[in-house]
C-alpha positions as CSV (number, residue, x, y, z in Angstrom):
1,X,-57.3,-36.9,-93.3
2,X,-55.4,-34.1,-95.0
3,X,-53.2,-36.7,-96.8
4,X,-56.3,-38.4,-98.2
5,X,-57.8,-35.1,-99.3
6,X,-54.5,-34.0,-100.9
7,X,-54.4,-37.3,-102.8
8,X,-57.8,-36.5,-104.3
9,X,-56.8,-32.9,-105.0
10,X,-54.8,-31.5,-107.8
11,X,-54.2,-28.1,-106.2
12,X,-51.7,-29.1,-103.5
13,X,-49.3,-26.3,-104.0
14,X,-51.8,-23.6,-104.9
15,X,-52.8,-20.5,-102.9
16,X,-54.9,-20.4,-99.8
17,X,-57.9,-19.0,-101.7
18,X,-58.0,-22.0,-104.1
19,X,-57.7,-24.4,-101.2
20,X,-60.6,-22.6,-99.5
21,X,-62.7,-23.0,-102.6
22,X,-61.9,-26.6,-102.7
23,X,-62.9,-27.0,-99.0
24,X,-66.2,-25.4,-99.9
25,X,-66.8,-27.8,-102.7
26,X,-66.1,-30.8,-100.4
27,X,-68.5,-29.3,-97.9
28,X,-71.2,-29.0,-100.5
29,X,-70.5,-32.6,-101.6
30,X,-70.9,-33.7,-98.0
31,X,-74.2,-31.8,-97.7
32,X,-75.4,-33.4,-100.9
33,X,-74.5,-36.9,-99.7
34,X,-76.3,-36.3,-96.4
35,X,-79.4,-34.9,-98.2
36,X,-79.6,-37.9,-100.5
37,X,-79.2,-40.4,-97.7
38,X,-81.9,-38.6,-95.7
39,X,-84.1,-38.6,-98.8
40,X,-83.5,-42.3,-99.2
41,X,-84.4,-42.9,-95.6
42,X,-87.6,-41.0,-95.9
43,X,-88.7,-42.5,-99.2
44,X,-87.7,-46.1,-98.7
45,X,-88.2,-46.3,-94.9
46,X,-91.3,-44.2,-94.4
47,X,-93.2,-43.8,-97.7
48,X,-92.6,-47.2,-99.4
49,X,-92.2,-49.0,-96.0
50,X,-89.4,-51.2,-97.3
51,X,-87.5,-53.6,-95.0
52,X,-84.9,-52.0,-92.7
53,X,-82.1,-53.8,-94.5
54,X,-82.8,-51.9,-97.7
55,X,-82.3,-48.4,-96.2
56,X,-80.0,-49.2,-93.3
57,X,-76.9,-48.2,-95.3
58,X,-78.4,-44.7,-95.9
59,X,-79.2,-44.5,-92.2
60,X,-75.6,-45.4,-91.3
61,X,-74.2,-42.8,-93.7
62,X,-76.5,-40.1,-92.4
63,X,-75.6,-41.0,-88.8
64,X,-71.9,-40.9,-89.5
65,X,-72.2,-37.5,-91.2
66,X,-74.1,-36.1,-88.2
67,X,-71.7,-37.5,-85.6
68,X,-68.7,-36.3,-87.5
69,X,-70.1,-32.8,-87.8
70,X,-71.0,-32.7,-84.2
71,X,-67.6,-33.8,-83.1
72,X,-65.8,-31.3,-85.4
73,X,-68.1,-28.4,-84.4
74,X,-67.9,-29.3,-80.7
75,X,-64.1,-29.4,-80.9
76,X,-63.9,-26.1,-82.6
77,X,-66.3,-24.4,-80.2
78,X,-69.0,-23.7,-82.7
79,X,-71.8,-25.6,-80.9
80,X,-71.4,-24.0,-77.5
81,X,-70.9,-20.2,-77.0
82,X,-68.3,-19.0,-74.6
83,X,-69.1,-19.5,-70.9
84,X,-67.1,-16.9,-68.9
85,X,-68.8,-16.9,-65.4
86,X,-70.1,-19.4,-62.9
87,X,-73.6,-18.0,-63.3
88,X,-73.5,-18.6,-67.0
89,X,-72.2,-22.1,-66.4
90,X,-75.1,-22.9,-64.0
91,X,-77.6,-21.4,-66.6
92,X,-76.1,-23.6,-69.4
93,X,-76.2,-26.7,-67.2
94,X,-79.8,-26.1,-66.4
95,X,-80.6,-25.6,-70.1
96,X,-78.8,-28.8,-71.0
97,X,-80.8,-30.7,-68.3
98,X,-84.1,-29.4,-69.8
99,X,-83.0,-30.2,-73.3
100,X,-81.9,-33.7,-72.3
101,X,-85.2,-34.4,-70.7
102,X,-87.1,-33.2,-73.8
103,X,-85.0,-35.5,-76.0
104,X,-85.5,-38.4,-73.6
105,X,-89.2,-37.9,-73.8
106,X,-89.0,-38.0,-77.6
107,X,-87.0,-41.2,-77.5
108,X,-89.5,-42.8,-75.1
109,X,-92.4,-41.7,-77.3
110,X,-90.7,-43.0,-80.5
111,X,-90.0,-46.3,-78.7
112,X,-93.6,-46.6,-77.6
113,X,-94.8,-45.8,-81.1
114,X,-92.5,-48.5,-82.5
115,X,-93.1,-51.2,-79.9
116,X,-96.6,-50.3,-78.8
117,X,-97.9,-49.1,-75.5
118,X,-96.5,-51.2,-72.6
119,X,-99.1,-53.5,-71.1
120,X,-97.1,-55.4,-68.4
121,X,-95.3,-54.3,-65.3
122,X,-91.9,-55.3,-66.7
123,X,-92.6,-53.5,-70.0
124,X,-93.2,-50.3,-68.0
125,X,-90.0,-51.0,-66.0
126,X,-88.1,-51.3,-69.3
127,X,-89.6,-48.1,-70.5
128,X,-88.6,-46.3,-67.3
129,X,-85.1,-47.8,-67.4
130,X,-84.8,-46.6,-71.0
131,X,-85.9,-43.1,-70.0
132,X,-83.4,-43.0,-67.1
133,X,-80.4,-44.4,-69.0
134,X,-81.0,-42.3,-72.1
135,X,-81.5,-39.1,-70.1
136,X,-78.5,-39.8,-67.9
137,X,-76.1,-40.6,-70.7
138,X,-77.3,-37.6,-72.8
139,X,-77.1,-35.2,-69.9
140,X,-73.6,-36.5,-69.0
141,X,-72.3,-35.9,-72.5
142,X,-73.8,-32.4,-72.6
143,X,-72.5,-31.6,-69.1
144,X,-69.0,-32.6,-70.1
145,X,-69.2,-30.5,-73.2
146,X,-70.4,-27.5,-71.2
147,X,-67.7,-28.0,-68.5
148,X,-65.0,-28.3,-71.1
149,X,-66.2,-25.1,-72.8
150,X,-66.1,-23.3,-69.4
151,X,-62.6,-24.5,-68.7
152,X,-61.4,-23.5,-72.1
153,X,-62.8,-20.0,-71.6
154,X,-61.2,-19.7,-68.2
155,X,-57.9,-20.8,-69.6
156,X,-58.1,-18.2,-72.3
157,X,-59.0,-15.4,-69.8
158,X,-56.0,-16.4,-67.6
159,X,-53.7,-16.3,-70.6
160,X,-54.9,-12.9,-71.6
161,X,-54.6,-11.5,-68.1
162,X,-51.0,-12.7,-67.6
């Protein structure tokens, strides 16, 4: 990634402050692209009610930007504060469970809005299955992130104490 960025840059040998300014410019460009793709999704998808194929590219770009940010922020420890104790770990896991259930309800509500209210037994089973699978996967991902954050904090504490 740095090689590609350096290929686009003309300040390869410059000082750290110049490189930091360049990183800020690239960050602003990314925010602008994300904002424009979200605006395109809202205008063409919701306001003008255009077919999905016309605004699917903007949705893909917006999704990629969000996923990339979440991966980078999660890897750097920005998304999850330090978890030093078992009690704090349990508190975070409980909070992640509540958040996962709330997001799962939102996904189920959006699905019912899109497909309509289920009228048959099997449609209800599909909705319940969607709720369970979505909630399970989301909670599992969030649990792994919390657990990794806890292990990282414990490792840092052990390094400092020895």
